[in-house]
CHARMM-style PDB file with segment names, atoms N, HN, CA, C and O in Angstrom:
ATOM      1  N   UNK     1     -13.745   6.248   2.346  1.00  0.00      PROA
ATOM      2  CA  UNK     1     -12.574   6.603   1.563  1.00  0.00      PROA
ATOM      3  C   UNK     1     -11.806   5.339   1.202  1.00  0.00      PROA
ATOM      4  O   UNK     1     -11.754   4.374   1.965  1.00  0.00      PROA
ATOM      5  N   UNK     2     -11.227   5.377   0.046  1.00  0.00      PROA
ATOM      6  HN  UNK     2     -11.269   6.160  -0.574  1.00  0.00      PROA
ATOM      7  CA  UNK     2     -10.391   4.251  -0.356  1.00  0.00      PROA
ATOM      8  C   UNK     2      -9.130   4.217   0.484  1.00  0.00      PROA
ATOM      9  O   UNK     2      -8.773   5.200   1.133  1.00  0.00      PROA
ATOM     10  N   UNK     3      -8.464   3.082   0.464  1.00  0.00      PROA
ATOM     11  HN  UNK     3      -8.754   2.284  -0.064  1.00  0.00      PROA
ATOM     12  CA  UNK     3      -7.241   2.908   1.243  1.00  0.00      PROA
ATOM     13  C   UNK     3      -6.154   3.876   0.776  1.00  0.00      PROA
ATOM     14  O   UNK     3      -5.418   4.419   1.600  1.00  0.00      PROA
ATOM     15  N   UNK     4      -6.045   4.099  -0.537  1.00  0.00      PROA
ATOM     16  HN  UNK     4      -6.643   3.658  -1.207  1.00  0.00      PROA
ATOM     17  CA  UNK     4      -5.020   5.002  -1.065  1.00  0.00      PROA
ATOM     18  C   UNK     4      -5.242   6.434  -0.588  1.00  0.00      PROA
ATOM     19  O   UNK     4      -4.288   7.134  -0.249  1.00  0.00      PROA
ATOM     20  N   UNK     5      -6.464   6.855  -0.563  1.00  0.00      PROA
ATOM     21  HN  UNK     5      -7.239   6.286  -0.839  1.00  0.00      PROA
ATOM     22  CA  UNK     5      -6.772   8.214  -0.107  1.00  0.00      PROA
ATOM     23  C   UNK     5      -6.437   8.372   1.376  1.00  0.00      PROA
ATOM     24  O   UNK     5      -5.924   9.409   1.797  1.00  0.00      PROA
ATOM     25  N   UNK     6      -6.730   7.346   2.156  1.00  0.00      PROA
ATOM     26  HN  UNK     6      -7.147   6.504   1.814  1.00  0.00      PROA
ATOM     27  CA  UNK     6      -6.411   7.416   3.580  1.00  0.00      PROA
ATOM     28  C   UNK     6      -4.904   7.469   3.820  1.00  0.00      PROA
ATOM     29  O   UNK     6      -4.436   8.192   4.700  1.00  0.00      PROA
ATOM     30  N   UNK     7      -4.149   6.702   3.035  1.00  0.00      PROA
ATOM     31  HN  UNK     7      -4.529   6.115   2.321  1.00  0.00      PROA
ATOM     32  CA  UNK     7      -2.691   6.705   3.179  1.00  0.00      PROA
ATOM     33  C   UNK     7      -2.127   8.076   2.849  1.00  0.00      PROA
ATOM     34  O   UNK     7      -1.311   8.602   3.606  1.00  0.00      PROA
ATOM     35  N   UNK     8      -2.541   8.664   1.741  1.00  0.00      PROA
ATOM     36  HN  UNK     8      -3.204   8.237   1.126  1.00  0.00      PROA
ATOM     37  CA  UNK     8      -2.033   9.978   1.360  1.00  0.00      PROA
ATOM     38  C   UNK     8      -2.498  11.063   2.327  1.00  0.00      PROA
ATOM     39  O   UNK     8      -1.753  12.002   2.607  1.00  0.00      PROA
ATOM     40  N   UNK     9      -3.697  10.947   2.829  1.00  0.00      PROA
ATOM     41  HN  UNK     9      -4.303  10.184   2.602  1.00  0.00      PROA
ATOM     42  CA  UNK     9      -4.184  11.908   3.811  1.00  0.00      PROA
ATOM     43  C   UNK     9      -3.335  11.854   5.080  1.00  0.00      PROA
ATOM     44  O   UNK     9      -2.982  12.895   5.634  1.00  0.00      PROA
ATOM     45  N   UNK    10      -3.010  10.664   5.534  1.00  0.00      PROA
ATOM     46  HN  UNK    10      -3.297   9.819   5.083  1.00  0.00      PROA
ATOM     47  CA  UNK    10      -2.157  10.519   6.712  1.00  0.00      PROA
ATOM     48  C   UNK    10      -0.758  11.074   6.457  1.00  0.00      PROA
ATOM     49  O   UNK    10      -0.183  11.729   7.327  1.00  0.00      PROA
ATOM     50  N   UNK    11      -0.209  10.816   5.277  1.00  0.00      PROA
ATOM     51  HN  UNK    11      -0.676  10.284   4.571  1.00  0.00      PROA
ATOM     52  CA  UNK    11       1.116  11.343   4.946  1.00  0.00      PROA
ATOM     53  C   UNK    11       1.132  12.862   4.933  1.00  0.00      PROA
ATOM     54  O   UNK    11       2.060  13.478   5.458  1.00  0.00      PROA
ATOM     55  N   UNK    12       0.124  13.465   4.345  1.00  0.00      PROA
ATOM     56  HN  UNK    12      -0.630  12.965   3.919  1.00  0.00      PROA
ATOM     57  CA  UNK    12       0.077  14.922   4.279  1.00  0.00      PROA
ATOM     58  C   UNK    12      -0.079  15.537   5.662  1.00  0.00      PROA
ATOM     59  O   UNK    12       0.505  16.584   5.942  1.00  0.00      PROA
ATOM     60  N   UNK    13      -0.853  14.906   6.523  1.00  0.00      PROA
ATOM     61  HN  UNK    13      -1.328  14.056   6.296  1.00  0.00      PROA
ATOM     62  CA  UNK    13      -1.006  15.415   7.892  1.00  0.00      PROA
ATOM     63  C   UNK    13       0.315  15.283   8.652  1.00  0.00      PROA
ATOM     64  O   UNK    13       0.668  16.167   9.432  1.00  0.00      PROA
ATOM     65  N   UNK    14       1.040  14.200   8.434  1.00  0.00      PROA
ATOM     66  HN  UNK    14       0.753  13.481   7.800  1.00  0.00      PROA
ATOM     67  CA  UNK    14       2.349  14.027   9.066  1.00  0.00      PROA
ATOM     68  C   UNK    14       3.326  15.082   8.572  1.00  0.00      PROA
ATOM     69  O   UNK    14       4.100  15.624   9.361  1.00  0.00      PROA
ATOM     70  N   UNK    15       3.300  15.385   7.261  1.00  0.00      PROA
ATOM     71  HN  UNK    15       2.671  14.945   6.621  1.00  0.00      PROA
ATOM     72  CA  UNK    15       4.177  16.424   6.713  1.00  0.00      PROA
ATOM     73  C   UNK    15       3.879  17.783   7.337  1.00  0.00      PROA
ATOM     74  O   UNK    15       4.799  18.527   7.677  1.00  0.00      PROA
ATOM     75  N   UNK    16       2.612  18.102   7.486  1.00  0.00      PROA
ATOM     76  HN  UNK    16       1.865  17.497   7.210  1.00  0.00      PROA
ATOM     77  CA  UNK    16       2.245  19.385   8.097  1.00  0.00      PROA
ATOM     78  C   UNK    16       2.703  19.432   9.549  1.00  0.00      PROA
ATOM     79  O   UNK    16       3.232  20.448  10.000  1.00  0.00      PROA
ATOM     80  N   UNK    17       2.509  18.357  10.273  1.00  0.00      PROA
ATOM     81  HN  UNK    17       2.080  17.532   9.908  1.00  0.00      PROA
ATOM     82  CA  UNK    17       2.951  18.309  11.659  1.00  0.00      PROA
ATOM     83  C   UNK    17       4.457  18.440  11.797  1.00  0.00      PROA
ATOM     84  O   UNK    17       4.941  19.147  12.681  1.00  0.00      PROA
ATOM     85  N   UNK    18       5.200  17.768  10.936  1.00  0.00      PROA
ATOM     86  HN  UNK    18       4.807  17.193  10.218  1.00  0.00      PROA
ATOM     87  CA  UNK    18       6.656  17.869  10.979  1.00  0.00      PROA
ATOM     88  C   UNK    18       7.120  19.286  10.662  1.00  0.00      PROA
ATOM     89  O   UNK    18       8.033  19.800  11.308  1.00  0.00      PROA
ATOM     90  N   UNK    19       6.502  19.916   9.679  1.00  0.00      PROA
ATOM     91  HN  UNK    19       5.760  19.499   9.154  1.00  0.00      PROA
ATOM     92  CA  UNK    19       6.897  21.275   9.314  1.00  0.00      PROA
ATOM     93  C   UNK    19       6.565  22.276  10.417  1.00  0.00      PROA
ATOM     94  O   UNK    19       7.328  23.213  10.651  1.00  0.00      PROA
ATOM     95  N   UNK    20       5.449  22.089  11.088  1.00  0.00      PROA
ATOM     96  HN  UNK    20       4.829  21.327  10.898  1.00  0.00      PROA
ATOM     97  CA  UNK    20       5.127  22.968  12.214  1.00  0.00      PROA
ATOM     98  C   UNK    20       6.108  22.772  13.361  1.00  0.00      PROA
ATOM     99  O   UNK    20       6.440  23.724  14.069  1.00  0.00      PROA
ATOM    100  N   UNK    21       6.573  21.536  13.547  1.00  0.00      PROA
ATOM    101  HN  UNK    21       6.303  20.764  12.972  1.00  0.00      PROA
ATOM    102  CA  UNK    21       7.527  21.262  14.609  1.00  0.00      PROA
ATOM    103  C   UNK    21       8.915  21.819  14.273  1.00  0.00      PROA
ATOM    104  O   UNK    21       9.595  22.355  15.148  1.00  0.00      PROA
ATOM    105  N   UNK    22       9.336  21.693  13.013  1.00  0.00      PROA
ATOM    106  HN  UNK    22       8.784  21.258  12.302  1.00  0.00      PROA
ATOM    107  CA  UNK    22      10.688  22.081  12.617  1.00  0.00      PROA
ATOM    108  C   UNK    22      10.843  23.582  12.391  1.00  0.00      PROA
ATOM    109  O   UNK    22      11.965  24.081  12.313  1.00  0.00      PROA
ATOM    110  N   UNK    23       9.749  24.294  12.288  1.00  0.00      PROA
ATOM    111  HN  UNK    23       8.837  23.888  12.352  1.00  0.00      PROA
ATOM    112  CA  UNK    23       9.831  25.726  12.025  1.00  0.00      PROA
ATOM    113  C   UNK    23      10.402  26.471  13.223  1.00  0.00      PROA
ATOM    114  O   UNK    23      10.072  26.165  14.368  1.00  0.00      PROA
ATOM    115  N   UNK    24      11.248  27.435  12.957  1.00  0.00      PROA
ATOM    116  HN  UNK    24      11.516  27.684  12.027  1.00  0.00      PROA
ATOM    117  CA  UNK    24      11.855  28.250  14.015  1.00  0.00      PROA
ATOM    118  C   UNK    24      10.946  29.440  14.286  1.00  0.00      PROA
ATOM    119  O   UNK    24      10.961  30.430  13.555  1.00  0.00      PROA
ATOM    120  N   UNK    25      10.154  29.327  15.351  1.00  0.00      PROA
ATOM    121  HN  UNK    25      10.143  28.523  15.946  1.00  0.00      PROA
ATOM    122  CA  UNK    25       9.137  30.328  15.635  1.00  0.00      PROA
ATOM    123  C   UNK    25       9.732  31.631  16.156  1.00  0.00      PROA
ATOM    124  O   UNK    25       9.095  32.680  16.052  1.00  0.00      PROA
ATOM    125  N   UNK    26      10.956  31.588  16.722  1.00  0.00      PROA
ATOM    126  HN  UNK    26      11.474  30.736  16.807  1.00  0.00      PROA
ATOM    127  CA  UNK    26      11.573  32.805  17.233  1.00  0.00      PROA
ATOM    128  C   UNK    26      11.959  33.754  16.103  1.00  0.00      PROA
ATOM    129  O   UNK    26      12.007  34.968  16.298  1.00  0.00      PROA
ATOM    130  N   UNK    27      12.235  33.202  14.922  1.00  0.00      PROA
ATOM    131  HN  UNK    27      12.197  32.216  14.763  1.00  0.00      PROA
ATOM    132  CA  UNK    27      12.632  34.035  13.786  1.00  0.00      PROA
ATOM    133  C   UNK    27      11.437  34.712  13.134  1.00  0.00      PROA
ATOM    134  O   UNK    27      11.592  35.754  12.497  1.00  0.00      PROA
ATOM    135  N   UNK    28      10.284  34.156  13.278  1.00  0.00      PROA
ATOM    136  HN  UNK    28      10.159  33.309  13.795  1.00  0.00      PROA
ATOM    137  CA  UNK    28       9.092  34.683  12.625  1.00  0.00      PROA
ATOM    138  C   UNK    28       8.638  33.760  11.515  1.00  0.00      PROA
ATOM    139  O   UNK    28       9.413  32.973  10.971  1.00  0.00      PROA
ATOM    140  N   UNK    29       7.376  33.876  11.198  1.00  0.00      PROA
ATOM    141  HN  UNK    29       6.746  34.516  11.639  1.00  0.00      PROA
ATOM    142  CA  UNK    29       6.774  32.956  10.219  1.00  0.00      PROA
ATOM    143  C   UNK    29       7.326  33.170   8.818  1.00  0.00      PROA
ATOM    144  O   UNK    29       7.528  32.203   8.084  1.00  0.00      PROA
ATOM    145  N   UNK    30       7.573  34.417   8.432  1.00  0.00      PROA
ATOM    146  HN  UNK    30       7.410  35.203   9.028  1.00  0.00      PROA
ATOM    147  CA  UNK    30       7.972  34.732   7.057  1.00  0.00      PROA
ATOM    148  C   UNK    30       9.481  34.906   6.884  1.00  0.00      PROA
ATOM    149  O   UNK    30       9.913  35.475   5.882  1.00  0.00      PROA
ATOM    150  N   UNK    31      10.289  34.435   7.829  1.00  0.00      PROA
ATOM    151  HN  UNK    31       9.937  33.973   8.643  1.00  0.00      PROA
ATOM    152  CA  UNK    31      11.736  34.554   7.728  1.00  0.00      PROA
ATOM    153  C   UNK    31      12.272  33.608   6.641  1.00  0.00      PROA
ATOM    154  O   UNK    31      11.645  32.596   6.324  1.00  0.00      PROA
ATOM    155  N   UNK    32      13.428  33.948   6.081  1.00  0.00      PROA
ATOM    156  HN  UNK    32      13.937  34.769   6.338  1.00  0.00      PROA
ATOM    157  CA  UNK    32      13.992  33.144   4.988  1.00  0.00      PROA
ATOM    158  C   UNK    32      14.324  31.718   5.418  1.00  0.00      PROA
ATOM    159  O   UNK    32      14.237  30.795   4.610  1.00  0.00      PROA
ATOM    160  N   UNK    33      14.700  31.531   6.669  1.00  0.00      PROA
ATOM    161  HN  UNK    33      14.771  32.281   7.326  1.00  0.00      PROA
ATOM    162  CA  UNK    33      15.006  30.187   7.159  1.00  0.00      PROA
ATOM    163  C   UNK    33      13.769  29.293   7.166  1.00  0.00      PROA
ATOM    164  O   UNK    33      13.886  28.075   7.028  1.00  0.00      PROA
ATOM    165  N   UNK    34      12.607  29.875   7.323  1.00  0.00      PROA
ATOM    166  HN  UNK    34      12.512  30.864   7.435  1.00  0.00      PROA
ATOM    167  CA  UNK    34      11.363  29.107   7.398  1.00  0.00      PROA
ATOM    168  C   UNK    34      10.686  28.938   6.047  1.00  0.00      PROA
ATOM    169  O   UNK    34       9.641  28.293   5.967  1.00  0.00      PROA
ATOM    170  N   UNK    35      11.247  29.495   4.992  1.00  0.00      PROA
ATOM    171  HN  UNK    35      12.096  30.019   5.057  1.00  0.00      PROA
ATOM    172  CA  UNK    35      10.570  29.450   3.695  1.00  0.00      PROA
ATOM    173  C   UNK    35      10.432  28.030   3.164  1.00  0.00      PROA
ATOM    174  O   UNK    35       9.432  27.712   2.520  1.00  0.00      PROA
ATOM    175  N   UNK    36      11.413  27.169   3.420  1.00  0.00      PROA
ATOM    176  HN  UNK    36      12.225  27.428   3.943  1.00  0.00      PROA
ATOM    177  CA  UNK    36      11.305  25.783   2.944  1.00  0.00      PROA
ATOM    178  C   UNK    36      10.188  25.036   3.668  1.00  0.00      PROA
ATOM    179  O   UNK    36       9.530  24.178   3.080  1.00  0.00      PROA
ATOM    180  N   UNK    37       9.977  25.360   4.939  1.00  0.00      PROA
ATOM    181  HN  UNK    37      10.512  26.056   5.417  1.00  0.00      PROA
ATOM    182  CA  UNK    37       8.911  24.702   5.680  1.00  0.00      PROA
ATOM    183  C   UNK    37       7.541  25.222   5.246  1.00  0.00      PROA
ATOM    184  O   UNK    37       6.571  24.466   5.192  1.00  0.00      PROA
ATOM    185  N   UNK    38       7.473  26.507   4.940  1.00  0.00      PROA
ATOM    186  HN  UNK    38       8.261  27.121   4.984  1.00  0.00      PROA
ATOM    187  CA  UNK    38       6.207  27.085   4.479  1.00  0.00      PROA
ATOM    188  C   UNK    38       5.824  26.508   3.120  1.00  0.00      PROA
ATOM    189  O   UNK    38       4.655  26.210   2.875  1.00  0.00      PROA
ATOM    190  N   UNK    39       6.815  26.350   2.233  1.00  0.00      PROA
ATOM    191  HN  UNK    39       7.764  26.593   2.432  1.00  0.00      PROA
ATOM    192  CA  UNK    39       6.546  25.780   0.911  1.00  0.00      PROA
ATOM    193  C   UNK    39       6.068  24.332   1.028  1.00  0.00      PROA
ATOM    194  O   UNK    39       5.114  23.930   0.362  1.00  0.00      PROA
ATOM    195  N   UNK    40       6.731  23.562   1.871  1.00  0.00      PROA
ATOM    196  HN  UNK    40       7.505  23.888   2.413  1.00  0.00      PROA
ATOM    197  CA  UNK    40       6.346  22.169   2.052  1.00  0.00      PROA
ATOM    198  C   UNK    40       4.974  22.041   2.704  1.00  0.00      PROA
ATOM    199  O   UNK    40       4.188  21.161   2.355  1.00  0.00      PROA
ATOM    200  N   UNK    41       4.697  22.929   3.655  1.00  0.00      PROA
ATOM    201  HN  UNK    41       5.336  23.644   3.939  1.00  0.00      PROA
ATOM    202  CA  UNK    41       3.399  22.904   4.320  1.00  0.00      PROA
ATOM    203  C   UNK    41       2.278  23.287   3.355  1.00  0.00      PROA
ATOM    204  O   UNK    41       1.201  22.693   3.390  1.00  0.00      PROA
ATOM    205  N   UNK    42       2.523  24.260   2.507  1.00  0.00      PROA
ATOM    206  HN  UNK    42       3.398  24.742   2.478  1.00  0.00      PROA
ATOM    207  CA  UNK    42       1.490  24.654   1.542  1.00  0.00      PROA
ATOM    208  C   UNK    42       1.257  23.546   0.513  1.00  0.00      PROA
ATOM    209  O   UNK    42       0.127  23.343   0.070  1.00  0.00      PROA
ATOM    210  N   UNK    43       2.312  22.831   0.133  1.00  0.00      PROA
ATOM    211  HN  UNK    43       3.230  22.996   0.494  1.00  0.00      PROA
ATOM    212  CA  UNK    43       2.139  21.697  -0.775  1.00  0.00      PROA
ATOM    213  C   UNK    43       1.321  20.588  -0.122  1.00  0.00      PROA
ATOM    214  O   UNK    43       0.520  19.932  -0.788  1.00  0.00      PROA
ATOM    215  N   UNK    44       1.518  20.379   1.170  1.00  0.00      PROA
ATOM    216  HN  UNK    44       2.169  20.912   1.711  1.00  0.00      PROA
ATOM    217  CA  UNK    44       0.745  19.355   1.880  1.00  0.00      PROA
ATOM    218  C   UNK    44      -0.724  19.759   1.988  1.00  0.00      PROA
ATOM    219  O   UNK    44      -1.608  18.909   1.872  1.00  0.00      PROA
ATOM    220  N   UNK    45      -0.990  21.036   2.208  1.00  0.00      PROA
ATOM    221  HN  UNK    45      -0.272  21.726   2.302  1.00  0.00      PROA
ATOM    222  CA  UNK    45      -2.385  21.507   2.269  1.00  0.00      PROA
ATOM    223  C   UNK    45      -3.060  21.335   0.920  1.00  0.00      PROA
ATOM    224  O   UNK    45      -4.211  20.903   0.850  1.00  0.00      PROA
ATOM    225  N   UNK    46      -2.351  21.670  -0.153  1.00  0.00      PROA
ATOM    226  HN  UNK    46      -1.416  22.020  -0.096  1.00  0.00      PROA
ATOM    227  CA  UNK    46      -2.900  21.475  -1.496  1.00  0.00      PROA
ATOM    228  C   UNK    46      -3.124  19.985  -1.756  1.00  0.00      PROA
ATOM    229  O   UNK    46      -4.110  19.608  -2.390  1.00  0.00      PROA
ATOM    230  N   UNK    47      -2.220  19.142  -1.274  1.00  0.00      PROA
ATOM    231  HN  UNK    47      -1.419  19.448  -0.760  1.00  0.00      PROA
ATOM    232  CA  UNK    47      -2.381  17.693  -1.425  1.00  0.00      PROA
ATOM    233  C   UNK    47      -3.611  17.183  -0.710  1.00  0.00      PROA
ATOM    234  O   UNK    47      -4.319  16.321  -1.230  1.00  0.00      PROA
ATOM    235  N   UNK    48      -3.877  17.706   0.485  1.00  0.00      PROA
ATOM    236  HN  UNK    48      -3.302  18.406   0.908  1.00  0.00      PROA
ATOM    237  CA  UNK    48      -5.090  17.312   1.217  1.00  0.00      PROA
ATOM    238  C   UNK    48      -6.332  17.716   0.438  1.00  0.00      PROA
ATOM    239  O   UNK    48      -7.288  16.946   0.346  1.00  0.00      PROA
ATOM    240  N   UNK    49      -6.323  18.916  -0.121  1.00  0.00      PROA
ATOM    241  HN  UNK    49      -5.547  19.542  -0.046  1.00  0.00      PROA
ATOM    242  CA  UNK    49      -7.470  19.352  -0.932  1.00  0.00      PROA
ATOM    243  C   UNK    49      -7.661  18.459  -2.150  1.00  0.00      PROA
ATOM    244  O   UNK    49      -8.793  18.129  -2.501  1.00  0.00      PROA
ATOM    245  N   UNK    50      -6.573  18.067  -2.796  1.00  0.00      PROA
ATOM    246  HN  UNK    50      -5.653  18.335  -2.511  1.00  0.00      PROA
ATOM    247  CA  UNK    50      -6.661  17.194  -3.972  1.00  0.00      PROA
ATOM    248  C   UNK    50      -7.196  15.820  -3.574  1.00  0.00      PROA
ATOM    249  O   UNK    50      -7.984  15.232  -4.315  1.00  0.00      PROA
ATOM    250  N   UNK    51      -6.786  15.303  -2.425  1.00  0.00      PROA
ATOM    251  HN  UNK    51      -6.146  15.780  -1.823  1.00  0.00      PROA
ATOM    252  CA  UNK    51      -7.289  14.006  -1.961  1.00  0.00      PROA
ATOM    253  C   UNK    51      -8.796  14.070  -1.748  1.00  0.00      PROA
ATOM    254  O   UNK    51      -9.511  13.146  -2.137  1.00  0.00      PROA
ATOM    255  N   UNK    52      -9.291  15.145  -1.137  1.00  0.00      PROA
ATOM    256  HN  UNK    52      -8.710  15.895  -0.822  1.00  0.00      PROA
ATOM    257  CA  UNK    52     -10.736  15.249  -0.925  1.00  0.00      PROA
ATOM    258  C   UNK    52     -11.495  15.428  -2.240  1.00  0.00      PROA
ATOM    259  O   UNK    52     -12.602  14.909  -2.386  1.00  0.00      PROA
ATOM    260  N   UNK    53     -10.922  16.147  -3.187  1.00  0.00      PROA
ATOM    261  HN  UNK    53     -10.023  16.569  -3.068  1.00  0.00      PROA
ATOM    262  CA  UNK    53     -11.568  16.295  -4.493  1.00  0.00      PROA
ATOM    263  C   UNK    53     -11.608  14.952  -5.217  1.00  0.00      PROA
ATOM    264  O   UNK    53     -12.632  14.588  -5.795  1.00  0.00      PROA
ATOM    265  N   UNK    54     -10.500  14.220  -5.186  1.00  0.00      PROA
ATOM    266  HN  UNK    54      -9.668  14.516  -4.716  1.00  0.00      PROA
ATOM    267  CA  UNK    54     -10.480  12.911  -5.853  1.00  0.00      PROA
ATOM    268  C   UNK    54     -11.440  11.935  -5.180  1.00  0.00      PROA
ATOM    269  O   UNK    54     -12.067  11.126  -5.864  1.00  0.00      PROA
ATOM    270  N   UNK    55     -11.566  11.992  -3.871  1.00  0.00      PROA
ATOM    271  HN  UNK    55     -11.056  12.650  -3.315  1.00  0.00      PROA
ATOM    272  CA  UNK    55     -12.511  11.135  -3.168  1.00  0.00      PROA
ATOM    273  C   UNK    55     -13.944  11.476  -3.578  1.00  0.00      PROA
ATOM    274  O   UNK    55     -14.759  10.581  -3.807  1.00  0.00      PROA
ATOM    275  N   UNK    56     -14.246  12.764  -3.667  1.00  0.00      PROA
ATOM    276  HN  UNK    56     -13.584  13.490  -3.481  1.00  0.00      PROA
ATOM    277  CA  UNK    56     -15.581  13.184  -4.073  1.00  0.00      PROA
ATOM    278  C   UNK    56     -15.877  12.763  -5.512  1.00  0.00      PROA
ATOM    279  O   UNK    56     -16.979  12.311  -5.822  1.00  0.00      PROA
ATOM    280  N   UNK    57     -14.898  12.914  -6.367  1.00  0.00      PROA
ATOM    281  HN  UNK    57     -14.003  13.281  -6.115  1.00  0.00      PROA
ATOM    282  CA  UNK    57     -15.101  12.514  -7.766  1.00  0.00      PROA
ATOM    283  C   UNK    57     -15.308  11.005  -7.894  1.00  0.00      PROA
ATOM    284  O   UNK    57     -16.111  10.562  -8.715  1.00  0.00      PROA
ATOM    285  N   UNK    58     -14.598  10.215  -7.098  1.00  0.00      PROA
ATOM    286  HN  UNK    58     -13.946  10.575  -6.431  1.00  0.00      PROA
ATOM    287  CA  UNK    58     -14.779   8.763  -7.177  1.00  0.00      PROA
ATOM    288  C   UNK    58     -16.145   8.356  -6.627  1.00  0.00      PROA
ATOM    289  O   UNK    58     -16.754   7.409  -7.125  1.00  0.00      PROA
ATOM    290  N   UNK    59     -16.631   9.059  -5.608  1.00  0.00      PROA
ATOM    291  HN  UNK    59     -16.136   9.828  -5.204  1.00  0.00      PROA
ATOM    292  CA  UNK    59     -17.978   8.768  -5.098  1.00  0.00      PROA
ATOM    293  C   UNK    59     -19.048   9.101  -6.136  1.00  0.00      PROA
ATOM    294  O   UNK    59     -20.018   8.361  -6.301  1.00  0.00      PROA
ATOM    295  N   UNK    60     -18.860  10.214  -6.827  1.00  0.00      PROA
ATOM    296  HN  UNK    60     -18.072  10.815  -6.693  1.00  0.00      PROA
ATOM    297  CA  UNK    60     -19.834  10.586  -7.860  1.00  0.00      PROA
ATOM    298  C   UNK    60     -19.801   9.608  -9.030  1.00  0.00      PROA
ATOM    299  O   UNK    60     -20.842   9.318  -9.620  1.00  0.00      PROA
ATOM    300  N   UNK    61     -18.634   9.102  -9.368  1.00  0.00      PROA
ATOM    301  HN  UNK    61     -17.789   9.338  -8.888  1.00  0.00      PROA
ATOM    302  CA  UNK    61     -18.527   8.134 -10.460  1.00  0.00      PROA
ATOM    303  C   UNK    61     -19.168   6.800 -10.084  1.00  0.00      PROA
ATOM    304  O   UNK    61     -19.727   6.117 -10.942  1.00  0.00      PROA
ATOM    305  N   UNK    62     -19.091   6.430  -8.817  1.00  0.00      PROA
ATOM    306  HN  UNK    62     -18.637   6.985  -8.120  1.00  0.00      PROA
ATOM    307  CA  UNK    62     -19.696   5.163  -8.377  1.00  0.00      PROA
ATOM    308  C   UNK    62     -21.220   5.233  -8.365  1.00  0.00      PROA
ATOM    309  O   UNK    62     -21.875   4.204  -8.535  1.00  0.00      PROA
ATOM    310  N   UNK    63     -21.789   6.389  -8.174  1.00  0.00      PROA
ATOM    311  HN  UNK    63     -21.257   7.224  -8.036  1.00  0.00      PROA
ATOM    312  CA  UNK    63     -23.247   6.523  -8.142  1.00  0.00      PROA
ATOM    313  C   UNK    63     -23.871   6.367  -9.510  1.00  0.00      PROA
ATOM    314  O   UNK    63     -25.011   5.915  -9.615  1.00  0.00      PROA
ATOM    315  N   UNK    64     -23.164   6.725 -10.549  1.00  0.00      PROA
ATOM    316  HN  UNK    64     -22.237   7.092 -10.463  1.00  0.00      PROA
ATOM    317  CA  UNK    64     -23.721   6.617 -11.896  1.00  0.00      PROA
ATOM    318  C   UNK    64     -23.611   5.192 -12.316  1.00  0.00      PROA
ATOM    319  OT1 UNK    64     -24.017   4.842 -13.424  1.00  0.00      PROA
TER     320      UNK     64
END
């Protein structure tokens, strides 16, 4: 993986970890107080998927 992909992958994993830590589990996963953490966590998951897609696309471009 390129250095940029590794940096963004680490950032997204840190965001997911922070959101899991900051979430108020006593209120429940779908409570209104936790909605900002769920939105941020889902954005980080989508970011991880985009990083892996971009890495795969760059590998395919290098082979040609």
